C-alpha positions as CSV (number, residue, x, y, z in Angstrom):
1,M,0.0,0.0,0.0
2,G,1.0,3.6,-0.4
3,K,2.9,3.3,-3.6
4,I,1.3,6.3,-5.2
5,K,1.3,10.0,-4.4
6,V,-2.0,11.8,-5.1
7,E,-2.2,15.6,-5.6
8,R,-5.7,16.9,-5.3
9,C,-6.4,19.7,-7.9
10,E,-8.1,23.0,-7.5
11,I,-11.2,21.4,-9.0
12,E,-12.7,18.9,-6.6
13,G,-12.6,15.4,-7.8
14,L,-9.6,15.8,-10.2
15,M,-6.4,14.2,-9.0
16,V,-2.9,13.9,-10.4
17,V,-1.4,10.5,-9.4
18,T,2.3,9.8,-9.4
19,P,3.5,6.2,-8.9
20,T,6.5,5.1,-7.0
21,V,9.2,4.1,-9.6
22,F,11.7,1.5,-8.6
23,G,14.9,1.9,-10.7
24,D,18.2,0.2,-11.1
25,P,20.8,-0.2,-13.8
26,R,18.5,-2.5,-15.7
27,G,15.7,0.1,-16.0
28,Y,12.6,0.6,-13.8
29,F,9.4,-1.0,-12.5
30,M,6.2,0.7,-11.3
31,E,2.6,-0.3,-10.6
32,T,0.4,1.8,-12.8
33,Y,-2.7,0.7,-11.1
34,Q,-3.4,-1.2,-7.9
35,Y,-7.0,-1.2,-6.7
36,L,-6.3,-1.1,-3.0
37,D,-3.8,1.7,-3.3
38,F,-6.3,3.7,-5.3
39,C,-9.1,3.0,-2.8
40,E,-6.8,4.2,0.0
41,A,-6.1,7.4,-2.0
42,G,-9.8,8.1,-2.4
43,I,-10.3,6.7,-5.9
44,P,-12.4,3.6,-5.3
45,H,-13.5,3.2,-8.9
46,T,-13.7,0.0,-10.9
47,F,-12.4,0.2,-14.5
48,V,-13.9,-2.0,-17.2
49,Q,-12.1,-0.9,-20.3
50,D,-8.6,0.2,-21.3
51,N,-8.0,2.3,-24.4
52,Q,-4.8,3.4,-26.2
53,S,-4.2,5.9,-29.0
54,S,-1.2,7.2,-30.9
55,S,-1.0,10.8,-32.1
56,V,1.5,13.0,-33.8
57,K,2.7,16.5,-32.7
58,G,0.0,19.1,-33.0
59,V,-2.9,16.7,-32.6
60,L,-5.7,18.0,-30.4
61,R,-8.4,15.5,-29.4
62,G,-11.5,16.7,-27.6
63,L,-13.2,18.1,-25.7
64,H,-15.2,14.9,-25.3
65,F,-17.8,13.7,-22.8
66,Q,-20.4,10.9,-22.5
67,I,-24.0,12.0,-22.4
68,N,-26.0,9.1,-20.8
69,Y,-23.2,6.8,-19.7
70,P,-20.6,9.1,-18.1
71,Q,-17.2,7.5,-17.3
72,D,-14.5,8.0,-14.7
73,K,-11.1,8.0,-16.5
74,L,-7.6,7.4,-15.4
75,V,-5.3,8.7,-18.2
76,R,-1.5,8.5,-18.8
77,V,1.1,8.8,-21.5
78,V,3.5,5.9,-22.2
79,R,5.5,7.6,-25.0
80,G,5.9,11.3,-25.6
81,N,4.1,14.1,-23.8
82,V,0.7,15.9,-23.9
83,F,-1.1,18.7,-22.3
84,D,-4.2,17.1,-20.8
85,V,-7.4,19.1,-19.9
86,A,-10.6,18.4,-18.0
87,V,-13.6,20.8,-17.8
88,D,-16.1,20.5,-15.0
89,L,-19.6,19.8,-16.4
90,R,-21.2,18.7,-13.0
91,K,-24.4,20.5,-12.5
92,G,-24.4,22.5,-9.3
93,S,-20.6,22.2,-8.9
94,E,-18.9,25.4,-7.5
95,T,-16.4,25.0,-10.3
96,Y,-18.9,24.3,-13.1
97,G,-17.3,25.4,-16.5
98,R,-13.8,25.7,-15.1
99,W,-10.9,23.8,-16.5
100,F,-7.7,22.3,-15.2
101,G,-4.7,21.2,-17.3
102,V,-1.6,19.1,-16.5
103,E,1.3,17.9,-18.6
104,L,1.5,14.1,-18.8
105,S,4.6,12.4,-20.2
106,A,6.4,9.1,-20.4
107,E,9.2,10.8,-18.4
108,N,7.1,12.2,-15.5
109,K,4.9,9.1,-15.4
110,K,2.0,11.1,-13.9
111,Q,-1.6,9.9,-14.3
112,F,-4.7,12.1,-14.3
113,F,-7.9,10.9,-12.7
114,I,-11.0,12.5,-14.2
115,P,-14.3,11.7,-12.6
116,K,-17.7,11.4,-14.4
117,N,-19.2,14.5,-15.9
118,F,-16.1,16.2,-17.1
119,A,-15.2,17.0,-20.7
120,H,-11.7,15.8,-21.6
121,G,-9.2,16.6,-24.2
122,F,-5.4,16.6,-24.9
123,Y,-2.9,18.3,-27.1
124,V,0.3,16.5,-28.3
125,L,3.6,18.4,-27.5
126,S,6.1,15.7,-28.6
127,D,6.8,14.3,-32.1
128,E,4.5,11.4,-31.2
129,A,2.5,10.4,-28.2
130,E,0.9,7.2,-27.0
131,F,-2.0,7.9,-24.7
132,C,-3.6,5.2,-22.4
133,Y,-6.7,5.4,-20.4
134,K,-8.9,3.3,-18.2
135,C,-12.7,3.9,-18.2
136,S,-15.3,2.9,-15.6
137,D,-18.0,2.2,-18.3
138,Y,-17.9,0.7,-21.7
139,Y,-17.8,2.7,-24.9
140,H,-21.3,3.6,-26.3
141,P,-20.8,4.9,-29.8
142,N,-24.0,6.9,-29.9
143,D,-23.4,8.6,-26.5
144,E,-20.6,11.0,-27.5
145,G,-20.7,14.7,-26.8
146,G,-18.3,17.5,-27.2
147,I,-17.5,21.2,-26.7
148,A,-15.3,23.4,-28.9
149,F,-11.7,23.3,-27.6
150,D,-11.3,27.0,-28.3
151,D,-14.6,28.3,-26.7
152,P,-13.7,31.7,-25.3
153,E,-16.1,31.3,-22.4
154,L,-14.0,28.3,-21.2
155,G,-10.7,30.2,-21.9
156,I,-8.5,27.1,-22.0
157,E,-4.8,28.1,-22.2
158,W,-3.6,25.5,-24.6
159,P,0.3,25.6,-25.0
160,F,0.1,25.6,-28.8
161,L,3.5,25.0,-30.4
162,P,4.7,27.7,-32.8
163,D,5.1,26.7,-36.4
164,T,3.1,23.5,-35.8
165,P,-0.2,23.0,-37.6
166,L,-3.2,22.1,-35.4
167,I,-4.4,18.6,-36.4
168,M,-8.0,17.7,-35.5
169,S,-10.7,15.3,-36.6
170,D,-13.6,16.8,-38.6
171,K,-15.9,15.8,-35.7
172,D,-13.8,17.7,-33.1
173,R,-13.7,20.8,-35.3
174,K,-17.6,20.8,-35.3
175,W,-18.4,20.7,-31.6
176,G,-20.5,23.5,-30.4
177,S,-19.9,26.2,-27.7
178,F,-20.2,25.8,-24.0
179,A,-23.4,27.8,-24.2
180,E,-24.8,25.3,-26.7
181,Y,-23.8,22.5,-24.4
182,R,-25.7,24.1,-21.5
183,E,-28.8,24.6,-23.6
184,A,-28.7,21.0,-24.8
185,A,-28.2,19.8,-21.2
186,A,-31.2,21.8,-20.0
187,E,-33.3,20.4,-22.8
188,R,-32.4,16.8,-21.8
189,E,-33.5,17.6,-18.3
190,R,-36.9,18.8,-19.5
191,E,-37.5,15.6,-21.4
């Protein structure tokens, strides 16, 4: 027990997790996830799916969320580095609409715990990055939602690299504003 260090973020529920790394001349070993350690640290969530993606420098993925089947996520980078962002979408939260960002890299080995009802995205800072994440619910293809990464109301301070084109999917370029998200969420509540 106690093989992880957990930093609570300025937005309640978000946590940066740093594992203990055991190194010697051969290399290193670390536990990236151990249920009892995470429970002791206040993250007693069960994960049912692991995902991994590879992206090149300048890729921005997000901001994504799940509409009816929200997921807790535990994210990390195993190659390269990214700037990872979570936006609070929890109705009634004191930090509703606020964002928090952290750099995740293969070098710093930090993980980012993002609870349900947050939008999530990341921007690739290295030539390539491999991004891994655990989810507390299965993927439901018709349950995706998103918010524009550059919405001025959110004011996310992405560390865009000079002379590097921004690479995004067509879907991510078309997400609506935070105001449109609020309107759609209110409409769902009325149904």
